[in-house]
Each structure stands twice: as structure tokens, then as C-alpha cells.
N, C-alpha and C positions, 0 to 999 in steps of 0.2 A: 941713394939718395930718397929720403923720407917723399922729398916731393912729387916722387914718381910711384904710382901704386902698383905694387910689385907682387900681389897674389895671385898666384894661377893654382888654380884646383886641378889636379890632374883629374883628366879624361875617367881614370879609373874610379874614381867615385863615381861613377853615373854607372857603370859598367860592374863594377865586383866589389869596390869599397877596400882592397885590401891594401891601399898606400896611408890607409889611416890604421890607429889604434883600437881594438874593440871598444865599444860605447860602454857594455858594461865593465870590463876590465878598469877603464879608468873612471867610473863611478858616477858617469852622466847620468841626471835622472831621467827615465824612459817618458817620452811624449808621444802619445798614438799617432801612428804612420809616419814620425818623424825620425831620422837617424841625426845623433849629433856627436860629434866626436872633435878632438883635440888633434891637431895636426902638425908635428913637431919638424924643424929644421934637420937635416940629414947632413949638411954643408959644415956644419959646425963641429968642434971636438966635443963640447957639453951640449947636450941635448938641450933645446931650447924652442919655447913652442914659437911657432910661424903664425897661425891662425885657427879658430874653434869655426866650424863649418856645420851648419842643420840643410839637411837634405828631404824634400818627398817627391817622390813619384806619383802621377797622375794616371790615369786609363788610359790616356796616350802615351805613354811611355816617355814622357817630357820629365825632367828631374829641374824643380826649382831650387835653387843651392843660397843661401845665406849668408856670409862669412863675414867673421867680426877679426883683426889682427890684433897683435900684443900692443899696438899704437891706439886699439880702439876705433880703428875706420871699418867702414865698412863695405862691401860688394855683394853682388846680385846677377845671380847667374844663371843658364840654361844650358840644359845637353838634353840630347837624344841620340842613341846609337844607332839610328838611320841617319840623321842629317849628315851629309857631307859638303858642308860650307869651304871656299878658299880661304885657308889662312889668313888673318889680317883684313877680309874684310869685314864690309858697314852692309846696314839698311838699316829700314825702321819697323818696328811694332809697335802695333796699339795696343794699351792696356786699358782694362776697366775694373770698377769695383763691382759691378752687377748692378748699378743705378743707371747703365744707359751712357754713362759720359766716360768718356776715352780720353786720353790723351799719348800723345805720339813720341816712343824715345828711340835712340839709334842706340843698334847694338854692335859690338864688332867679336867677328869670330876669333878666337883665341886658337881653336882647334877644331879639325872639319864638326866634330859633334860638340863643341864649347862655345856658348855665345857669351858674354857680358853684356849685359844693360851698363850703356854709360851714361848715369846718374848724375846730372851737374849738380845735384844737393844730397847727398849722401845721407846729412845729419838731420832736414828734413824730410825726407823720404822714409827712411828706415821708423823715423818716430811714427809717420804716418802708418806704416805698415802695419804696426802693433794694433789698430784699430779695425784694420778691414776685416770683413768676412768671408770675402772669398776674393780673386785676382784672375781675371780673364785675359787671354791675349790673342789676337788676332794680327797675321802675318800673311800678306798673298790668300792663298786658299785654304791656310790654317789657323783654324780656332780652336782654343782649348781654355781649361781654366783650373783652378785650383783652390781646394778648400781651406781657408787659413783661419779656421776658426780656432787656432791653439797657436796664434801667431804671435800674441801676446807672450804667452809662456817659452816662447821655442827662443824668442829674441833675448826675453831677460834670462833663459839659459845660457844662450850666447857671452851673454856679457861674464856671468859667474863660471864658465869656461875659465875665458880668460885671466878673470881674476884670479882663481885658483892654480893653471899652469903657465900662465906668463910671469906671475910674479917673482922677483929672483931676490935675492939678498942684498942687490945692490938697487936695487929698484923700491924696495921695502923702505931701506934707509933713504931714499931721496926723497919717497913719500911724507917719512916719519919729518924728514927735516924742513920739506915745503908748509907743511901744519904750524911747525913752530917758528919759522922765518918771518920776519918783519913785513914782509910781502905776500906772506902767503893769506890764506884765511883769515887769520888773528889780527887782520892790519887794520888798524886803525887810521882814523884822518890825519895826513901829515901836520906836523906844528909847523910846516915849511909856509909861509903866506905865498911865495909865489908859485908852490907847488897847487895847494888850495884855488888860487884865482885862478891857473890855467886849466884845471878840472872842472871849476863852475863854470867857467866861461865855453869850454869844448861841449859841456852838456847842458848849454842853455843854445848853442848854437845849431847844438843835434835838433833841438827841440823846434827851433825856429826853420830850418833848413828842411824837416822832415814834415813840417806842419802838422805838430802832434799837438794835438787839444786837449783839454781838461788835463794839462799836466802841472804840478804843485812841484817845489822845493821842498826837500826835507831836509831837517837838520839831524847831526850826527847822532842826537841821542834817540830820534822818531824813528829810527831804522831798525829793521830785523839784525840780528848776529851775523845771517848770510850777506847783509848787506851794508856793513861796515864799509866806509869808504871816502874818497876826497871829496865825491858832490854825490848826491842822489836826488832823485826823481819821486813823485809819483803820478802815473796816469793812469783813471779809473781805480780798479783794486791791484795794478801791474807796478811792478817798483825798478828802474833802471839805474844805475849806478856807475859809476865814472872813477877807476884808481890810476895812480901815476906809479909805476914799478919801477924805481929808480935807484933803488937801494941794494948792497951788495951784490952776489956773483949772480949775476941775470941768467934764466935756461934759455937756451937757444926756444925760438917763438913756437916753432913744432913740437920741443919737449917740452914748455909750459902746457901743453893740453893735457900730457900724461900724468903728470902732479896734479894739476886739477880735479881730474876722474877720478885719480887714486886717491885724491885728499875727498871726494866728495864719498866715494865708496865706501871708506874708514868711517865716517860719520854716519853713514846712516844706516838705521836698526830695523830697515824693513829690507823690502825689494827694492832693487836699485837696477837702471837702465842707462846706459850711457852712447854718446857716440862723437866721433871728432872728424875734422877734415881740415884742409889745408887749399885754402884757396888767395883768390886774388881780388885786386879791388884798382883799377885801371895800372900802375907798376908798383902798387906795393903787396908785397906778400902777408899774408893776414893767416891766422888761425882761429876755427872755430870748435865749440863743443859744447854736447848737452848732457844735462845729467838731468835724471827726475826719480825722487826716493819716496817712497809709501811704505807709510806705518799705518796701524790703526789708528794712532791720532792725528797723525796730519799727513801732507802731501807739498810736493815742493820739485818745480820744473824751475830750470836756472838753464839759459842760454848765454855761452860767453862767447865773447868777439874779442881777441889780440891782435895790436895791433901795434907796428914799431913806432916808438916816439924820436924826432929830427934831434932831440938834444940829447938823446942815450938813453934806456929803459925801454919802457912798453905802456900803451894804455890796454886796461883791462877793462871792457863794458860788460856789465852782466845785466841781462831783462830775467827778472823773479817773479815765480808766480806761486803763491803762497797761501796754504790757509788747511782749514780741516778736507777738504776735499778743492783738488783742482778741476773743474769741471771740462769739458771739452770746448766749450764756449770760452774758458779763461786760459788753457792751451793757447787756443787760436789768437787770441787776445794776445798772449806774448809774443808768442812766433809771430804775428805782424808786426808788431811793435819792434822785435829783434832784426825782423826784414828791412824796416823803414830808419831803423839805427845804421843800419851798415849802407844802406843805400846813399844816406844822408852824409857819411863821415867824411868823405875827402872833402866836400865842399864846406864841411863844419868846420873841419882840420885849418882848411887858407882862411878862414877869417880870425884865427888866433894872432 
């Protein structure tokens, strides 16, 4: 089940690296001090990508491991050959970024020498990891730190690795069909007045419930191509849109993020970064994704939120920061707006 994170890195990564293919043989670009490799499933007759991983070992012999699976879901793990944690045990570790500001996070022992950091929001966490110069950790009497000066290059390289080794003829065909689909990126505002009214009402309810100020509606012709939708609003320099996907064969909610990311990756003509996660709001299963495309001419960051529609189909909500350059402030504003939209969604939906 994709609702359960199934990525398990073998402890041999931290000890010998023998369970993975040689990075140089697989053509993964080297980054100083990091080892980046694709890892393939051995349980299936046809070799398929399980995940791509990047690891860095510091002076304390602690290895930090970032992984991205073929569905663009991130995990963060730590290993040390001298650890001996009871398998399945959990405890808290404090993490900081060098500015004396720490946050506590639970970790779980997958193996005696390997723990996974239980990130509640892997999409936003890994977007933030790209900008950290270093990462500190404190666990009991243990203190250690990692130099993440190449963090952005490392995480971007993992996305490229998944695109290179995770793509199959079937997945490429699915993305191509999504790009042409009437519910895909080329979707135009619905001609159905009922759909238009529903999308507009949901967007207005979100603005009201989330107490979003400085928000104005956009006409379809006022929106960017990537903002084509059934309803669009502008909040400062950020655009958020609501689309109702109710036509044709609808993909499962978890599979839709694969298509979204695959389509954005194909359309990006520069450096591309992405992540996805499955989530729940109250009792409703939802999906989230983030993509970022940077070219010499422009930059675009898009937060996606997908939720089921009672009448059938899905709601697709996008929060878009686009321009010559998306500054850290612009990125934060988009992230904050995405968070407000998700928080207000159920109350806004109940008012329809």
C-alpha cells in the first residue's frame, strides 16, 4: 500500500555500500563528500527502481541518509555502526540549523544501527533542507553536526536520479496522456455553470475561513498558463487556484501526484526539484506535492493539494509563486498560504 512508507535502507549502506550499485557505473554526478546511488528492487522479475539515496558520513561516524522513492516521497535517516537501539524503539532528537534554534523530532529505530526521522511534513521539510548550510543534532549526551553546503545540489540530484531510473514505458505514457488530458495541465475553465459556481464558492469559502487578506479574484484570461483553473485568486504576488477534476478516467488520488510531478518535470527546461506525500485531514485522505523549476529566465514554485470530491472526482488546489526569481520571502509566502488553505479546507467544503 502506498499509504504506508515502505522505504527501508539496508544498514549495509552505512557500513559498506555493497547493497547498491556503484555510483560511477550508474552515471550519477559526484558531489563532494556525498555518495548518491539508485537502489533497485530485487523482488521483482524486472529490475525496477525502489529509491535513490544520498549519504554523508561526518567525523563522528554518523551517516545522514536522504532518500527519494519512485513516487517522489522523501525519507530522512541516520545510522552509526556503534549504535545498538532496540528495533522499533522511538525517542526524541533535537535538530538545529546553527542559529541556536532547535526543534524536537521523534525518530524510530528500523534496525539497531539505523533510525528514521519521523517527519510530519516531508514536503515542506525537504524543501527547507535545500537551504540549510548545516544541520546539528542533539540526542541525550550526543551532539553532532553535518555540513549541508551542497544540500541543494544533493536533493536536486536525487530528483534527477528518480527521473532517470524510475521512468518506465508505462509511466512515460501515463505522463504524456496526463499532459494531453482535459483534466491535466492544459485544462481550461469548465463550461459547466455548476462546476464554475462550486469552484468559485469553495475558493471564496477558503479565503473567508482562512482569514486571507489582500485577496482578489482573477478572471480566466488574467491567469498564468499554469494557473488555468475553474477559479483563481491572487494574494499579493501569490496565486491560488481551484480546479474540479471530474472528466474521464480519474487516477487514484495517490497516483495523481506522480502524474503532476512527471508533467511538471517534462515541462521544466531548467533545474527541477519535487516532493510528494500522502496525508489526512480529519478523516479524509488527501495528497500533496511540491515542484520547483528554475531556469535562467524564470522560477516557479507550485504547492499542490488534492482532495476527494463527494460528488465524484477530485479537487485540485494549486498555490503558485512565479517570476524572474522566487525569493525566500516569496517561497515562504507561498508555503504559508498553502498551509492556510489546507487548514481551512474542511470548514470551507462544509459550507458548499
